[in-house]
C-alpha positions in Angstrom: 106.1 93.9 114.7 104.1 96.1 112.3 103.1 94.6 108.9 102.0 96.2 105.6 100.9 94.8 102.3 103.7 95.0 99.7 101.6 96.6 96.9 99.9 94.5 94.4 102.0 91.4 95.3 99.5 91.0 98.1 102.4 89.8 100.4 102.1 90.8 104.1 105.6 92.0 105.0 107.2 93.3 108.2 108.0 96.9 107.8 111.6 96.0 108.7 113.3 93.5 106.5 116.8 92.0 106.6 119.1 93.6 104.1 121.5 90.8 103.1 124.6 92.6 101.9 126.5 92.4 105.3 125.7 88.7 105.6 128.8 87.9 103.5 131.1 89.3 106.2 129.8 87.0 109.0 130.3 83.2 109.3 127.6 80.8 108.3 126.8 80.2 111.9 126.5 83.9 112.4 124.1 84.2 109.6 121.9 81.5 111.1 121.8 83.3 114.5 120.8 86.5 112.7 118.0 84.9 110.8 116.8 83.0 114.0 116.5 86.5 115.6 114.7 87.9 112.7 112.1 85.2 113.1 112.0 85.9 116.9 111.3 89.5 116.3 108.7 88.9 113.6 110.9 90.1 110.7 109.6 88.0 107.7 111.3 89.7 104.7 114.8 88.9 103.6 116.5 90.7 100.7 119.7 89.4 99.1 121.4 89.3 95.6 123.5 87.3 93.3 126.2 89.9 93.7 126.5 89.5 97.4 129.0 86.6 97.2 128.0 84.0 99.9 124.8 85.8 101.1 122.3 83.7 99.1 124.0 80.4 100.1 124.3 81.4 103.8 120.6 82.5 103.9 119.6 79.3 102.1 121.4 77.0 104.7 119.8 79.0 107.5 116.4 78.5 106.0 116.8 74.8 106.3 116.9 75.0 110.0 114.7 78.0 110.6 112.0 77.2 108.1 111.4 78.5 104.6 107.7 79.1 105.4 108.6 81.8 108.0 110.0 84.2 105.4 109.3 86.1 102.2 112.5 85.7 100.2 113.6 88.5 97.7 116.8 88.4 95.7 118.0 90.2 92.5 120.5 89.9 89.7 122.5 92.5 87.7 121.3 90.7 84.5 119.6 92.7 81.8 118.9 90.3 78.9 116.8 87.2 78.7 119.6 84.6 78.9 121.6 86.1 81.7 118.5 86.6 83.8 117.2 83.1 83.1 120.5 81.7 84.3 120.7 83.9 87.4 117.2 82.9 88.5 118.2 79.3 88.3 121.4 80.0 90.2 119.6 81.8 92.9 117.1 78.9 93.3 120.0 76.6 93.8 122.1 78.8 96.1 119.0 79.5 98.3 118.0 75.9 98.1 114.3 76.8 97.6 111.7 75.7 95.1 110.5 79.3 94.4 111.5 82.8 95.2 108.8 85.3 96.3 110.3 88.4 94.8 112.9 88.5 92.0 114.3 91.9 91.1 116.3 93.4 88.3 119.4 94.7 90.2 120.8 98.2 89.8 118.9 99.3 86.6 120.5 102.8 86.8 121.0 103.8 83.1 118.6 104.2 80.2 120.6 101.7 78.2 120.2 99.0 80.9 116.4 99.7 81.2 116.1 99.5 77.4 117.7 96.1 77.5 115.6 94.9 80.3 112.3 95.6 78.5 113.4 94.7 75.0 112.2 91.8 73.0 115.0 89.5 74.5 115.3 91.4 77.7 115.4 90.3 81.4 111.8 91.1 81.9 110.8 88.4 79.4 112.8 85.8 81.5 111.2 87.1 84.7 107.7 86.7 83.2 108.5 83.3 82.0 109.9 82.3 85.4 106.8 83.6 87.1 104.6 81.5 84.7 106.7 78.4 85.6 106.3 79.0 89.3 110.0 79.6 89.9 109.3 83.1 91.2 106.1 84.7 92.4 106.6 88.5 91.8 108.8 90.8 89.8 110.6 94.0 91.0 113.2 96.5 90.0 115.9 98.3 91.8 117.6 101.5 90.8 119.6 104.5 92.1 118.2 106.7 89.4 114.6 107.8 89.9 114.2 108.7 86.2 114.5 105.0 85.5 111.8 104.2 87.9 109.7 106.8 86.3 110.0 104.9 83.0 109.2 101.7 84.8 105.8 103.0 85.8 104.6 102.2 82.3 105.2 98.5 82.8 102.5 96.8 84.9 104.9 93.7 85.3 106.9 95.5 88.0 105.2 95.0 91.2 107.8 96.5 93.6 110.4 99.3 93.5 113.6 99.3 95.6 115.3 102.7 95.9 117.4 104.6 98.4 115.6 106.9 100.8 116.7 108.4 104.2 116.9 111.8 105.7 119.8 112.8 103.5 118.6 111.1 100.3 115.1 112.3 99.2 115.7 112.6 95.4 113.3 109.9 94.6 110.3 111.0 96.6 108.0 112.0 93.8 108.3 108.8 91.8 108.0 106.7 94.9 104.8 108.5 95.7 103.6 107.8 92.2 104.5 104.1 92.7 102.6 103.8 95.9 99.6 105.4 94.2 99.8 102.7 91.5 99.9 100.0 94.3 103.6 99.2 93.7 105.3 98.1 96.8 108.0 100.5 97.9 111.2 98.9 99.4 113.7 101.3 100.9 117.4 100.3 100.6 120.2 102.4 102.2 117.9 103.5 105.1 120.9 104.8 107.0 122.6 106.2 103.9 125.0 103.4 103.5 126.1 103.8 107.1 126.8 107.6 106.7 123.9 108.5 109.0 125.2 108.0 112.5 121.9 107.5 114.2 120.4 104.4 112.4 117.3 104.0 114.7 116.3 107.6 114.2 116.8 107.3 110.4 114.7 104.1 110.3 112.0 105.8 112.4 111.9 108.8 110.0 111.5 106.4 107.0 108.7 104.3 108.6 106.8 107.4 109.4 106.6 108.1 105.7 103.2 107.1 104.0 104.5 105.9 100.6 107.1 103.4 102.2 106.0 99.7 102.6 109.3 98.5 104.3 112.9 99.4 105.0 115.7 96.9 104.7 118.7 97.9 106.8 121.8 95.6 106.4 122.3 93.7 109.6 125.3 91.7 110.6 124.7 90.9 114.2 121.8 89.7 116.5 122.2 93.1 118.3 121.3 95.0 115.2 118.2 92.9 114.6 117.0 93.7 118.1 117.8 97.4 117.8 116.2 97.8 114.3 113.1 95.7 115.0 112.4 97.8 118.1 111.7 100.8 115.9 108.7 98.9 114.3 107.6 97.4 117.6 107.2 100.9 119.2 106.7 103.1 116.1 105.5 106.6 117.1 105.6 110.0 115.3 108.8 111.9 115.3 109.1 114.4 118.1 110.4 117.9 117.5 113.6 117.0 119.3 114.2 114.1 117.0 113.5 116.3 113.9 116.1 118.8 115.2 118.6 115.8 115.5 117.9 114.7 112.0 118.3 118.2 110.6 121.6 118.7 112.4 123.0 115.5 111.0 121.8 116.3 107.5 123.6 119.7 107.7 126.8 117.9 109.1 126.8 115.4 106.2 126.5 118.3 103.8 127.0 117.9 100.1 130.0 115.6 100.1 127.7 112.5 99.6 127.1 110.5 96.4 123.5 109.5 95.8 124.4 107.3 92.8 122.0 109.1 90.5 124.5 108.8 87.7 124.1 112.4 86.3 127.9 112.8 86.4 128.4 110.2 83.8 129.8 109.6 81.2 133.3 110.4 82.4 135.8 111.2 79.5 138.2 108.9 81.2 135.7 106.1 81.5 135.7 106.1 85.3 132.5 104.8 86.9 132.3 107.6 89.3 129.3 106.5 91.5 130.7 102.9 91.5 134.1 104.0 92.7 132.6 106.0 95.5 130.3 103.2 96.5 133.1 100.7 96.7 135.0 103.1 99.0 131.9 103.4 101.2 131.8 99.6 101.5 135.5 99.6 102.7 135.0 102.5 105.3 131.5 102.0 106.5 130.6 98.3 105.8 134.0 96.8 106.6 133.8 94.8 103.3 137.4 95.4 102.4 138.3 92.3 100.4 135.0 92.2 98.5 135.3 95.9 97.6 138.9 95.7 96.5 138.2 92.7 94.3 135.4 94.7 92.5 137.5 97.9 92.3 140.4 95.9 90.7 137.9 94.7 88.1 136.9 98.3 87.1 138.1 99.3 83.6 139.2 102.8 84.9 140.4 103.7 88.4 140.1 106.9 90.3 143.8 107.5 89.5 142.8 108.0 85.9 141.0 111.1 86.8 142.7 114.1 85.1 140.6 116.6 87.0 138.9 118.0 83.9 135.9 118.9 86.0 133.3 117.9 83.3 131.5 115.8 86.0 130.9 118.4 88.7 128.5 120.8 87.0 126.3 117.8 86.1 125.9 116.8 89.8 122.6 118.1 91.2 123.9 117.7 94.7 127.1 119.7 94.2 129.3 116.8 95.3 133.0 117.8 95.0 133.7 114.8 92.8 137.3 115.4 92.1 138.0 115.6 95.8 136.1 112.4 96.4 138.0 110.6 93.7 141.2 111.6 95.3 139.9 110.0 98.4 139.0 106.8 96.5 142.5 106.8 95.1 144.0 106.9 98.6 141.6 104.2 99.9 142.5 101.7 97.1 146.1 102.8 96.3 145.3 103.5 92.7 
């Protein structure tokens, strides 16, 4: 396994980490086997989140058997004020069953309003700094699907890591990720196979690991076989061949523009639809097989895809020319409303 230093955290991390979102669809025993195989293959970084239902607790139970000392544990919370973040940190510690968390991240800070809340006087960043001083967490990170938010975060030295989507079909954040790496911020790549859209996962991960500004990629893994397959990329990492680049280019063309990058530029919707969120939940049904989890969250959305009146206000805003109205029809069919 190849290792890199995670920016100014100083942590030595495997360039392949375990993305914890699919853990919630396996059994507790299955999660244990996955984490055992991670240890066997030299994967020492695990990323999860409060939002991933049982993921934290399954990982925590596995750590009791496999050994906490074998892993660097990262988690995150969709909490943007001081009190919510403080509570979430304590909840994560309890769920994971650990005395400290190596990296705690603000989860999905994808709007200017959320970021303003995070860095305000009573924002989530204050709670994270406090938890770091108390030894509950060791390092602070931020995740987003909007590169402009990460550009703003560059002004705050407290953020030691960035987590952002990057893969052959999603390169919208390259410039800010390069800046982050130059400032010694660790760069963690989520959605390394475009949320399952890229059909050649090994090739996509190889593409990412051959990029200088990337520290590690965290593909979601729900089987021992996936751990073996993904870790093999780092064990035998070599430059991309011309033939592999042709394969990548062909797949990028095939995926085309009908692919939401969750940048949020389409918002606000006049009908109050969270357009990227609705598309994301459909993706969890179709590509991640997280039907019950996605349906529950879709049901909780204030406005549904069926509320779309096809006004078309959103589409000119999209820098990737996604046919949003057509995609929302698909979401409507998937969820029945």
